[in-house]
C-alpha positions, 0 to 999 in steps of 0.5 A: 203737068202744064208748064209756063216758062217766063222768057226773054226771046233775045236770051240764049239761056231762055232759047235753049230751055225752050228748045230742051222743052221742045225736044222732049215734047213737053207742052208749055205756055210761053210768057214773054215777061217783058211784054207781060210783066208779072204782077206784084201777086204773081211774083210774090207767088213765084217767090214763095214756090222758089223759096227765095226772096226778090233779090235772089232773082234779081240780075245784078247788071239790069237791077243797077241799070234800074236804080234798084238798091234797097237793103236785102231785108224783110223791111224792104222786101215789098220795094224789091218786088215793086221795082222787079215788077216795074222793071222786069228786065232785072228778073232772072230768066228763064223762070219755069213754073208747073201746075204741080207747084214745082218752079225753077229759075232754069238757067242751066240744062240741068235744071231744065232736065229735072223739070222734064224728068218730073213732067 
């Protein structure tokens, strides 16, 4: 199974997730998503794999700072996606995607451990 982890190196949760993957000997591709933001298509695919809406993965403080304040409804879904693509700091992190379709917002050690177990 191949993993990709979207990280911000300044984020302690991202560093922790990477350390857990490294300790388990799991190979992964690191994507510094602030330097290489996801495209709308990539973010849409990740949301589908997560079973979430874009506002579900929006960081509240960063969204507010970026002026992202659309209603949380289907009519504004595309606006949310574009706003998150344009302001990647507002996306929750880390997000880990696996080649088997498994995808998670891995903000806690239990979620990372579950991904490692699937490995």
